[in-house]
DRENDO-1510 file (C-alpha; in Angstrom, 1 decimal, always signed):
<recs>
REC; n; res; u; v; w
REC; 1; UNK; +0.0; +0.0; +0.0 .
REC; 2; UNK; +2.8; +2.4; +0.8 .
REC; 3; UNK; +4.4; +1.7; -2.6 .
REC; 4; UNK; +1.0; +2.3; -4.4 .
REC; 5; UNK; +0.3; +5.5; -2.4 .
REC; 6; UNK; +3.9; +6.5; -3.1 .
REC; 7; UNK; +4.6; +7.0; +0.6 .
REC; 8; UNK; +7.7; +5.0; -0.3 .
REC; 9; UNK; +9.5; +6.6; -3.2 .
REC; 10; UNK; +9.5; +4.6; -6.4 .
REC; 11; UNK; +13.2; +3.9; -6.3 .
REC; 12; UNK; +14.7; +0.4; -6.0 .
REC; 13; UNK; +17.0; +1.3; -3.1 .
REC; 14; UNK; +14.2; +3.0; -1.2 .
REC; 15; UNK; +12.0; +0.0; -1.5 .
REC; 16; UNK; +14.8; -2.4; -0.6 .
REC; 17; UNK; +15.5; -0.4; +2.5 .
REC; 18; UNK; +11.8; -0.2; +3.5 .
REC; 19; UNK; +11.4; -3.9; +3.1 .
REC; 20; UNK; +14.6; -4.5; +5.2 .
REC; 21; UNK; +13.3; -2.3; +8.0 .
REC; 22; UNK; +10.0; -4.2; +8.1 .
REC; 23; UNK; +11.7; -7.6; +8.0 .
REC; 24; UNK; +9.9; -8.4; +4.7 .
REC; 25; UNK; +11.7; -11.0; +2.5 .
REC; 26; UNK; +12.5; -9.0; -0.7 .
REC; 27; UNK; +14.8; -9.0; -3.6 .
REC; 28; UNK; +15.1; -6.2; -6.3 .
REC; 29; UNK; +15.0; -8.9; -8.9 .
REC; 30; UNK; +11.4; -9.9; -7.9 .
REC; 31; UNK; +8.7; -9.1; -10.5 .
REC; 32; UNK; +5.0; -8.7; -10.0 .
REC; 33; UNK; +2.1; -8.8; -12.4 .
REC; 34; UNK; -0.7; -6.3; -11.2 .
REC; 35; UNK; -4.3; -7.2; -11.9 .
REC; 36; UNK; -6.8; -4.5; -11.1 .
REC; 37; UNK; -10.3; -5.6; -10.2 .
REC; 38; UNK; -13.0; -3.0; -10.2 .
REC; 39; UNK; -16.7; -3.3; -9.3 .
REC; 40; UNK; -18.2; -1.0; -11.9 .
REC; 41; UNK; -21.9; -1.1; -10.8 .
REC; 42; UNK; -24.4; -3.0; -8.7 .
REC; 43; UNK; -27.2; -4.5; -10.8 .
REC; 44; UNK; -29.8; -4.0; -8.1 .
REC; 45; UNK; -30.1; -1.5; -5.2 .
REC; 46; UNK; -28.0; -2.4; -2.2 .
REC; 47; UNK; -27.6; -1.0; +1.2 .
REC; 48; UNK; -24.1; -0.1; +2.5 .
REC; 49; UNK; -24.2; -3.2; +4.7 .
REC; 50; UNK; -25.2; -5.4; +1.8 .
REC; 51; UNK; -22.4; -3.8; -0.3 .
REC; 52; UNK; -19.8; -4.7; +2.3 .
REC; 53; UNK; -21.0; -8.3; +2.5 .
REC; 54; UNK; -21.1; -8.7; -1.3 .
REC; 55; UNK; -17.7; -7.1; -1.7 .
REC; 56; UNK; -16.3; -9.6; +0.8 .
REC; 57; UNK; -17.7; -12.4; -1.3 .
REC; 58; UNK; -16.3; -10.8; -4.4 .
REC; 59; UNK; -12.9; -10.6; -2.7 .
REC; 60; UNK; -12.9; -14.3; -1.6 .
REC; 61; UNK; -13.9; -15.3; -5.1 .
REC; 62; UNK; -11.0; -13.2; -6.6 .
REC; 63; UNK; -8.6; -15.0; -4.3 .
REC; 64; UNK; -9.4; -18.2; -6.2 .
REC; 65; UNK; -7.5; -16.7; -9.2 .
REC; 66; UNK; -4.5; -16.7; -7.0 .
REC; 67; UNK; -5.0; -20.2; -5.6 .
REC; 68; UNK; -4.1; -21.8; -9.0 .
REC; 69; UNK; -0.5; -21.7; -7.7 .
REC; 70; UNK; +0.2; -21.6; -4.0 .
REC; 71; UNK; +2.0; -18.4; -3.0 .
REC; 72; UNK; +1.6; -16.9; -6.4 .
REC; 73; UNK; +0.5; -13.6; -5.1 .
REC; 74; UNK; -1.6; -11.5; -2.7 .
REC; 75; UNK; -4.8; -9.5; -3.0 .
REC; 76; UNK; -4.9; -5.9; -1.7 .
REC; 77; UNK; -8.2; -4.1; -1.0 .
REC; 78; UNK; -8.0; -0.4; -2.1 .
REC; 79; UNK; -11.0; +1.9; -2.4 .
REC; 80; UNK; -14.7; +0.7; -2.2 .
REC; 81; UNK; -15.2; -1.9; -4.9 .
REC; 82; UNK; -11.5; -1.9; -6.0 .
REC; 83; UNK; -8.9; -4.6; -5.4 .
REC; 84; UNK; -5.4; -5.1; -6.8 .
REC; 85; UNK; -4.0; -8.7; -7.2 .
REC; 86; UNK; -0.2; -8.9; -7.3 .
REC; 87; UNK; +0.8; -12.1; -9.0 .
REC; 88; UNK; +4.3; -13.5; -9.4 .
REC; 89; UNK; +5.6; -11.8; -12.5 .
REC; 90; UNK; +7.1; -15.0; -13.7 .
REC; 91; UNK; +3.7; -16.7; -13.6 .
REC; 92; UNK; +2.5; -15.3; -16.9 .
REC; 93; UNK; +5.0; -15.6; -19.7 .
REC; 94; UNK; +3.5; -16.2; -23.2 .
REC; 95; UNK; +0.4; -18.3; -23.1 .
REC; 96; UNK; +0.0; -17.7; -19.4 .
REC; 97; UNK; -1.6; -14.3; -20.1 .
REC; 98; UNK; -4.3; -15.9; -22.1 .
REC; 99; UNK; -4.9; -18.4; -19.3 .
REC; 100; UNK; -5.2; -15.6; -16.8 .
REC; 101; UNK; -7.5; -13.7; -19.1 .
REC; 102; UNK; -9.8; -16.7; -19.4 .
REC; 103; UNK; -9.9; -17.0; -15.6 .
REC; 104; UNK; -10.8; -13.4; -15.3 .
REC; 105; UNK; -13.6; -13.7; -17.8 .
REC; 106; UNK; -15.0; -16.6; -15.9 .
REC; 107; UNK; -14.7; -14.6; -12.7 .
REC; 108; UNK; -16.5; -11.6; -14.3 .
REC; 109; UNK; -19.4; -13.8; -15.3 .
REC; 110; UNK; -19.6; -15.4; -11.9 .
REC; 111; UNK; -19.8; -11.9; -10.2 .
REC; 112; UNK; -22.7; -11.1; -12.5 .
REC; 113; UNK; -24.5; -14.3; -11.8 .
REC; 114; UNK; -24.0; -14.7; -8.1 .
REC; 115; UNK; -23.2; -11.2; -6.7 .
REC; 116; UNK; -25.5; -8.9; -8.8 .
REC; 117; UNK; -22.4; -6.9; -9.8 .
REC; 118; UNK; -20.7; -5.8; -13.0 .
REC; 119; UNK; -17.0; -6.2; -12.6 .
REC; 120; UNK; -14.1; -5.4; -14.9 .
REC; 121; UNK; -10.5; -6.7; -14.7 .
REC; 122; UNK; -7.4; -4.9; -16.1 .
REC; 123; UNK; -4.3; -7.1; -16.6 .
REC; 124; UNK; -0.9; -5.3; -16.4 .
REC; 125; UNK; +2.6; -6.4; -17.4 .
REC; 126; UNK; +5.3; -7.8; -15.2 .
REC; 127; UNK; +7.1; -5.0; -13.3 .
REC; 128; UNK; +9.6; -4.7; -10.5 .
REC; 129; UNK; +8.6; -3.1; -7.2 .
REC; 130; UNK; +9.8; +0.4; -8.2 .
REC; 131; UNK; +7.6; +0.3; -11.3 .
REC; 132; UNK; +4.5; -0.9; -9.5 .
REC; 133; UNK; +3.0; +2.5; -8.7 .
REC; 134; UNK; +3.3; +3.6; -12.3 .
REC; 135; UNK; +1.7; +0.4; -13.6 .
REC; 136; UNK; -1.1; +0.8; -11.1 .
REC; 137; UNK; -1.8; +4.3; -12.4 .
REC; 138; UNK; -1.9; +3.0; -16.0 .
REC; 139; UNK; -4.5; +0.3; -15.0 .
REC; 140; UNK; -6.5; +3.0; -13.1 .
REC; 141; UNK; -6.6; +5.1; -16.2 .
REC; 142; UNK; -7.7; +2.1; -18.2 .
REC; 143; UNK; -10.7; +1.8; -15.9 .
REC; 144; UNK; -11.5; +5.5; -16.2 .
REC; 145; UNK; -11.3; +5.2; -20.0 .
REC; 146; UNK; -13.5; +2.0; -20.1 .
REC; 147; UNK; -16.9; +3.6; -20.6 .
REC; 148; UNK; -18.1; +1.1; -23.2 .
REC; 149; UNK; -18.4; -2.1; -21.1 .
REC; 150; UNK; -19.0; -2.6; -17.4 .
REC; 151; UNK; -18.0; -6.3; -17.7 .
REC; 152; UNK; -14.7; -6.3; -19.4 .
REC; 153; UNK; -11.2; -8.0; -19.2 .
REC; 154; UNK; -8.6; -5.7; -20.7 .
REC; 155; UNK; -4.8; -6.0; -21.2 .
REC; 156; UNK; -2.3; -3.2; -21.8 .
REC; 157; UNK; -2.1; -4.2; -25.5 .
REC; 158; UNK; -5.8; -3.4; -25.8 .
REC; 159; UNK; -5.3; -0.1; -24.0 .
REC; 160; UNK; -2.8; +1.0; -26.7 .
REC; 161; UNK; -5.0; -0.1; -29.6 .
REC; 162; UNK; -8.0; +1.8; -28.3 .
REC; 163; UNK; -6.2; +5.0; -27.3 .
REC; 164; UNK; -4.8; +5.6; -30.7 .
REC; 165; UNK; -8.1; +5.8; -32.6 .
REC; 166; UNK; -9.1; +9.2; -33.9 .
REC; 167; UNK; -12.4; +10.2; -32.2 .
REC; 168; UNK; -15.1; +12.3; -33.9 .
REC; 169; UNK; -18.1; +14.0; -32.3 .
REC; 170; UNK; -21.5; +14.1; -34.0 .
REC; 171; UNK; -23.0; +17.2; -35.6 .
REC; 172; UNK; -25.7; +18.1; -33.0 .
REC; 173; UNK; -27.1; +21.1; -34.9 .
REC; 174; UNK; -29.4; +18.6; -36.6 .
REC; 175; UNK; -30.5; +17.2; -33.3 .
REC; 176; UNK; -31.2; +20.8; -32.1 .
REC; 177; UNK; -33.5; +21.4; -35.0 .
REC; 178; UNK; -35.3; +18.1; -34.3 .
REC; 179; UNK; -35.8; +19.0; -30.6 .
REC; 180; UNK; -37.2; +22.5; -31.6 .
REC; 181; UNK; -39.7; +20.7; -33.8 .
REC; 182; UNK; -40.6; +18.3; -31.0 .
REC; 183; UNK; -39.0; +15.2; -32.4 .
REC; 184; UNK; -37.5; +14.2; -29.1 .
REC; 185; UNK; -37.7; +10.4; -29.8 .
REC; 186; UNK; -35.6; +10.9; -33.0 .
REC; 187; UNK; -33.0; +12.8; -31.0 .
REC; 188; UNK; -32.9; +10.0; -28.3 .
REC; 189; UNK; -32.6; +7.3; -31.0 .
REC; 190; UNK; -29.8; +9.3; -32.8 .
REC; 191; UNK; -27.8; +9.7; -29.5 .
REC; 192; UNK; -28.2; +6.0; -28.7 .
REC; 193; UNK; -27.2; +5.0; -32.2 .
REC; 194; UNK; -24.1; +7.2; -32.1 .
REC; 195; UNK; -23.0; +5.7; -28.7 .
REC; 196; UNK; -23.7; +2.1; -29.7 .
REC; 197; UNK; -21.8; +2.6; -33.0 .
REC; 198; UNK; -18.7; +3.9; -31.2 .
REC; 199; UNK; -18.9; +0.9; -28.8 .
REC; 200; UNK; -19.2; -1.5; -31.7 .
REC; 201; UNK; -16.1; +0.0; -33.4 .
REC; 202; UNK; -14.2; -0.1; -30.1 .
REC; 203; UNK; -13.8; +3.7; -30.2 .
REC; 204; UNK; -15.7; +4.9; -27.2 .
REC; 205; UNK; -13.4; +6.1; -24.4 .
REC; 206; UNK; -13.7; +8.7; -21.7 .
REC; 207; UNK; -11.9; +11.2; -23.9 .
REC; 208; UNK; -14.8; +11.0; -26.3 .
REC; 209; UNK; -17.7; +10.5; -23.9 .
REC; 210; UNK; -16.9; +13.6; -21.8 .
REC; 211; UNK; -17.1; +16.2; -24.6 .
REC; 212; UNK; -20.1; +14.3; -26.1 .
REC; 213; UNK; -22.0; +14.6; -22.8 .
REC; 214; UNK; -21.1; +18.3; -22.5 .
REC; 215; UNK; -22.1; +19.1; -26.1 .
REC; 216; UNK; -25.4; +17.2; -25.6 .
REC; 217; UNK; -26.2; +19.2; -22.5 .
REC; 218; UNK; -25.3; +22.5; -24.2 .
REC; 219; UNK; -27.6; +21.6; -27.2 .
REC; 220; UNK; -30.5; +20.7; -24.9 .
REC; 221; UNK; -30.1; +23.9; -22.8 .
REC; 222; UNK; -30.0; +26.0; -26.0 .
REC; 223; UNK; -33.2; +24.5; -27.4 .
REC; 224; UNK; -35.0; +25.0; -24.0 .
REC; 225; UNK; -33.8; +28.5; -23.8 .
REC; 226; UNK; -35.3; +29.2; -27.2 .
REC; 227; UNK; -38.6; +27.8; -25.9 .
REC; 228; UNK; -38.4; +30.1; -22.8 .
REC; 229; UNK; -37.7; +27.2; -20.4 .
REC; 230; UNK; -35.1; +27.7; -17.6 .
REC; 231; UNK; -33.1; +24.5; -18.1 .
REC; 232; UNK; -30.9; +24.9; -15.0 .
REC; 233; UNK; -34.0; +24.8; -12.9 .
REC; 234; UNK; -35.8; +22.0; -14.8 .
REC; 235; UNK; -32.7; +19.8; -14.2 .
REC; 236; UNK; -32.0; +20.9; -10.7 .
REC; 237; UNK; -33.7; +18.0; -9.0 .
REC; 238; UNK; -31.8; +15.4; -7.1 .
REC; 239; UNK; -32.4; +12.6; -9.6 .
REC; 240; UNK; -31.2; +14.7; -12.6 .
REC; 241; UNK; -28.1; +15.9; -10.8 .
REC; 242; UNK; -27.2; +12.4; -9.7 .
REC; 243; UNK; -27.6; +11.0; -13.2 .
REC; 244; UNK; -25.5; +13.8; -14.7 .
REC; 245; UNK; -22.7; +13.2; -12.1 .
REC; 246; UNK; -22.5; +9.6; -13.3 .
REC; 247; UNK; -23.1; +10.3; -17.0 .
REC; 248; UNK; -19.4; +10.0; -18.1 .
REC; 249; UNK; -18.7; +6.9; -16.1 .
REC; 250; UNK; -20.1; +4.4; -18.5 .
REC; 251; UNK; -22.4; +3.8; -21.5 .
REC; 252; UNK; -25.2; +2.6; -19.2 .
REC; 253; UNK; -24.9; +5.8; -17.1 .
REC; 254; UNK; -24.7; +8.1; -20.1 .
REC; 255; UNK; -27.8; +6.6; -21.7 .
REC; 256; UNK; -29.7; +6.8; -18.4 .
REC; 257; UNK; -28.8; +10.5; -18.2 .
REC; 258; UNK; -29.7; +11.2; -21.9 .
REC; 259; UNK; -33.1; +9.4; -21.5 .
REC; 260; UNK; -33.9; +11.4; -18.4 .
REC; 261; UNK; -32.8; +14.7; -20.0 .
REC; 262; UNK; -34.8; +14.2; -23.2 .
REC; 263; UNK; -37.9; +12.9; -21.3 .
REC; 264; UNK; -38.0; +15.9; -19.0 .
REC; 265; UNK; -37.4; +18.3; -21.9 .
REC; 266; UNK; -40.1; +16.7; -23.9 .
REC; 267; UNK; -42.7; +16.6; -21.1 .
REC; 268; UNK; -42.1; +20.2; -20.1 .
REC; 269; UNK; -42.0; +21.5; -23.7 .
REC; 270; UNK; -45.4; +19.8; -24.3 .
REC; 271; UNK; -46.8; +21.4; -21.1 .
REC; 272; UNK; -45.6; +24.9; -22.3 .
REC; 273; UNK; -47.1; +24.4; -25.7 .
REC; 274; UNK; -50.4; +23.7; -23.9 .
REC; 275; UNK; -50.2; +27.1; -22.1 .
REC; 276; UNK; -53.5; +26.7; -20.1 .
REC; 277; UNK; -51.9; +23.9; -18.0 .
REC; 278; UNK; -48.9; +26.2; -17.3 .
REC; 279; UNK; -51.2; +29.1; -16.4 .
REC; 280; UNK; -53.2; +26.9; -14.1 .
REC; 281; UNK; -50.0; +25.9; -12.3 .
REC; 282; UNK; -49.1; +29.6; -11.9 .
REC; 283; UNK; -52.6; +30.4; -10.5 .
REC; 284; UNK; -52.4; +27.5; -8.1 .
REC; 285; UNK; -48.9; +28.6; -7.0 .
REC; 286; UNK; -50.1; +32.2; -6.4 .
REC; 287; UNK; -53.1; +31.0; -4.3 .
REC; 288; UNK; -50.8; +28.9; -2.2 .
REC; 289; UNK; -48.3; +31.7; -1.6 .
REC; 290; UNK; -50.5; +34.8; -1.3 .
REC; 291; UNK; -49.1; +35.5; +2.2 .
REC; 292; UNK; -45.6; +35.8; +0.9 .
REC; 293; UNK; -43.7; +38.5; -0.9 .
REC; 294; UNK; -44.0; +37.1; -4.4 .
REC; 295; UNK; -42.1; +38.4; -7.4 .
REC; 296; UNK; -42.5; +37.6; -11.0 .
REC; 297; UNK; -39.2; +35.8; -10.9 .
REC; 298; UNK; -40.3; +33.6; -8.0 .
REC; 299; UNK; -43.4; +32.5; -9.9 .
REC; 300; UNK; -41.6; +31.9; -13.2 .
REC; 301; UNK; -38.9; +29.7; -11.5 .
REC; 302; UNK; -41.7; +27.5; -10.1 .
REC; 303; UNK; -42.7; +26.5; -13.7 .
REC; 304; UNK; -39.1; +26.6; -15.0 .
REC; 305; UNK; -39.9; +29.4; -17.5 .
REC; 306; UNK; -38.2; +32.7; -18.4 .
REC; 307; UNK; -40.2; +35.5; -16.6 .
REC; 308; UNK; -40.8; +37.5; -19.8 .
REC; 309; UNK; -41.9; +34.4; -21.7 .
REC; 310; UNK; -44.3; +33.4; -18.8 .
REC; 311; UNK; -45.7; +36.9; -18.8 .
REC; 312; UNK; -46.6; +36.7; -22.5 .
REC; 313; UNK; -48.4; +33.3; -22.3 .
REC; 314; UNK; -50.2; +34.3; -19.0 .
REC; 315; UNK; -51.5; +37.5; -20.5 .
REC; 316; UNK; -52.5; +35.7; -23.7 .
REC; 317; UNK; -54.6; +33.2; -21.7 .
REC; 318; UNK; -56.0; +35.5; -19.0 .
REC; 319; UNK; -56.0; +38.9; -20.5 .
REC; 320; UNK; -54.1; +40.4; -17.6 .
REC; 321; UNK; -50.5; +40.5; -16.4 .
REC; 322; UNK; -49.3; +38.3; -13.5 .
REC; 323; UNK; -48.9; +41.3; -11.2 .
REC; 324; UNK; -52.5; +42.4; -12.0 .
REC; 325; UNK; -53.8; +38.9; -11.3 .
REC; 326; UNK; -51.9; +38.7; -8.1 .
REC; 327; UNK; -53.3; +42.0; -7.0 .
REC; 328; UNK; -56.8; +40.9; -7.9 .
REC; 329; UNK; -56.6; +37.7; -5.9 .
REC; 330; UNK; -55.2; +39.5; -2.8 .
REC; 331; UNK; -57.8; +42.2; -2.9 .
REC; 332; UNK; -60.7; +39.8; -3.4 .
REC; 333; UNK; -59.6; +37.7; -0.4 .
REC; 334; UNK; -59.1; +40.8; +1.7 .
REC; 335; UNK; -62.6; +41.9; +0.8 .
REC; 336; UNK; -64.1; +38.5; +1.9 .
REC; 337; UNK; -62.2; +38.5; +5.1 .
REC; 338; UNK; -63.3; +42.0; +6.0 .
REC; 339; UNK; -66.9; +41.2; +5.3 .
REC; 340; UNK; -67.1; +37.8; +7.0 .
REC; 341; UNK; -64.6; +37.7; +9.8 .
REC; 342; UNK; -63.6; +39.8; +12.8 .
REC; 343; UNK; -59.9; +39.8; +12.0 .
REC; 344; UNK; -58.1; +43.1; +12.3 .
REC; 345; UNK; -57.2; +45.0; +9.2 .
REC; 346; UNK; -53.5; +44.6; +10.0 .
REC; 347; UNK; -54.0; +40.8; +10.4 .
REC; 348; UNK; -55.8; +40.6; +7.1 .
REC; 349; UNK; -53.0; +42.6; +5.4 .
REC; 350; UNK; -50.4; +40.2; +6.7 .
REC; 351; UNK; -52.3; +37.1; +5.5 .
REC; 352; UNK; -52.3; +38.3; +1.9 .
REC; 353; UNK; -48.6; +39.4; +1.9 .
REC; 354; UNK; -48.6; +43.0; +3.0 .
REC; 355; UNK; -46.2; +43.8; +5.8 .
REC; 356; UNK; -47.0; +47.5; +5.6 .
REC; 357; UNK; -50.5; +48.3; +6.8 .
REC; 358; UNK; -50.6; +51.8; +5.2 .
REC; 359; UNK; -49.6; +50.4; +1.8 .
REC; 360; UNK; -52.3; +47.7; +2.0 .
REC; 361; UNK; -54.9; +50.4; +2.9 .
REC; 362; UNK; -53.9; +52.5; -0.1 .
REC; 363; UNK; -54.0; +49.5; -2.5 .
REC; 364; UNK; -57.3; +48.3; -1.2 .
REC; 365; UNK; -58.9; +51.8; -1.6 .
REC; 366; UNK; -57.5; +52.1; -5.1 .
REC; 367; UNK; -58.9; +48.7; -6.1 .
REC; 368; UNK; -62.3; +48.8; -4.3 .
REC; 369; UNK; -62.9; +52.5; -4.1 .
REC; 370; UNK; -63.3; +52.4; -0.3 .
REC; 371; UNK; -60.9; +52.0; +2.7 .
REC; 372; UNK; -60.8; +48.6; +4.5 .
REC; 373; UNK; -62.9; +50.0; +7.4 .
REC; 374; UNK; -65.5; +51.6; +5.1 .
REC; 375; UNK; -65.8; +48.3; +3.1 .
REC; 376; UNK; -66.3; +46.3; +6.4 .
REC; 377; UNK; -69.0; +48.6; +7.6 .
REC; 378; UNK; -70.9; +48.4; +4.2 .
REC; 379; UNK; -70.5; +44.6; +3.7 .
REC; 380; UNK; -70.5; +43.2; +7.3 .
REC; 381; UNK; -72.7; +40.1; +7.4 .
REC; 382; UNK; -73.5; +40.1; +3.7 .
</recs>
């Protein structure tokens, strides 16, 4: 662990000295074959307790790979879901690598079948102790770059063949036009087809998936902005944020995020096109928050729309501005409370969002033509 964490410098003499101080049998000529094992995802929801139990079972199963030859190596637990097997470097010359790869593939299938987990293995090359930290970093980068398959056994040769491929991003301007026209299913199908084609051609790596996700998000945000929808609020819920944080981890996660993004964009775009439903939501929100200091921005953010855009569709449907509607509702409720309750005028003012009693009295008289007390005297008991 100290070598991997580089607490011990990656120099042959420093490692020899550290081994000697700890009474660990060691020779600079020793070689080790690192095998990184990574749990990529759980195939069903698990609690933290279940996760620990299953990881223990996965670890014990991994040790069987080492048991093919007594004393052939050790297994080191690293982060959650990550282990590093250190095999004897002389164990895998020539055909031995193929044998190890076959064992890893059987292990990966067993993890899927018995432990509800998708596991990938990354086979390094024989190194001496002072090269071990560098090899571990290379294997870790392979795992980061493996976005195409959560159940994979890869060697360094395959890492080199994948990383040299020229990557191309799709032209999303066509997708933007489709989204503007409401063809969300076509956009979803095009995105899925692009990703699957890259996987099939063994071209999808994190260096391609990262900018793809960023460009897709930018395209969706642009389209929603054109439609007057505040995308950052529409996708500010916990589920959307969680999916986005995982979107560049694997193909499965990226497609989950894309589906969620396109679905929410489609649903809300449809709601906006049917403006009565949006207007009804605005009215309901106003009624529920009459006692608060409501602004046009507060109301617009509730329905994820640009304030100017919301004002236009609200006036189109109701014939009045949002501020006029808000004033109407407050004054009507104040009138009913004055006529039918014994609440003080200041209490009524507070209940409909007026902290300043004098301001309320002025607005009430301007709207009803009478002061609050005059209105109460005229309408009491009616």
